[in-house]
C-alpha positions in Angstrom: 106.0 112.3 109.6 103.7 112.6 112.6 103.9 110.4 115.7 101.0 109.5 118.0 100.3 107.2 121.0 98.7 103.8 120.2 95.5 104.9 122.0 94.8 107.4 119.2 94.7 105.0 116.2 91.5 106.5 114.9 93.3 109.8 114.6 96.0 108.1 112.7 93.5 106.6 110.2 92.0 110.0 109.6 95.3 111.6 109.0 96.3 108.9 106.6 93.1 109.4 104.7 94.3 113.0 104.1 97.7 111.8 102.8 99.8 111.9 106.0 102.1 109.1 107.2 101.8 108.5 110.9 104.0 106.5 113.3 102.3 104.7 116.1 104.1 104.6 119.4 103.6 102.4 122.4 105.4 103.3 125.7 107.6 105.7 123.8 108.7 103.2 121.2 107.8 103.3 117.5 106.0 100.1 116.7 104.0 100.7 113.5 103.0 103.1 110.8 99.8 104.1 109.2 100.2 105.3 105.6 97.9 106.4 102.9 96.8 103.4 100.7 98.4 105.1 97.7 101.8 104.9 99.4 101.2 101.2 100.2 100.4 100.5 96.5 103.5 102.4 95.4 105.7 100.4 97.9 104.2 97.2 96.6 104.9 98.2 93.0 108.5 99.0 93.9 108.9 95.6 95.6 107.5 93.9 92.5 109.9 95.9 90.3 112.8 94.9 92.5 111.8 91.2 92.4 111.4 91.4 88.6 114.8 92.9 88.1 116.4 90.3 90.3 114.6 87.5 88.4 115.7 88.9 85.1 119.3 89.2 86.4 119.2 85.6 87.5 117.7 84.4 84.2 120.4 86.3 82.3 123.2 84.7 84.3 124.9 82.4 81.8 126.5 80.2 84.4 125.4 76.5 84.6 124.7 76.7 88.3 121.3 75.5 89.3 120.0 75.7 92.8 116.9 74.3 94.4 113.9 76.7 94.7 114.2 76.8 98.5 117.8 78.2 98.1 116.7 80.8 95.6 113.9 81.8 97.9 116.3 82.2 100.8 118.7 84.3 98.7 115.8 86.6 97.6 114.6 87.0 101.2 118.1 87.8 102.4 118.4 90.6 99.8 115.1 92.1 100.9 116.4 92.3 104.5 
């Protein structure tokens, strides 16, 4: 994965258009990444799949425990990191 200074964002966009992932640095620290849109779509599909599997696991749980939606949301967020 390439790394560039924040002042060269246009270069990062061009590289991403050609399929490369680029890390943006500011003052020597990695702060963001520019990725091809296909990669983003794949990451989003993977997140959706993970969420679906978790929902199915919870639905299959035969315990009588019920929790408020807010608590379920917190648990899901905690698993995502």
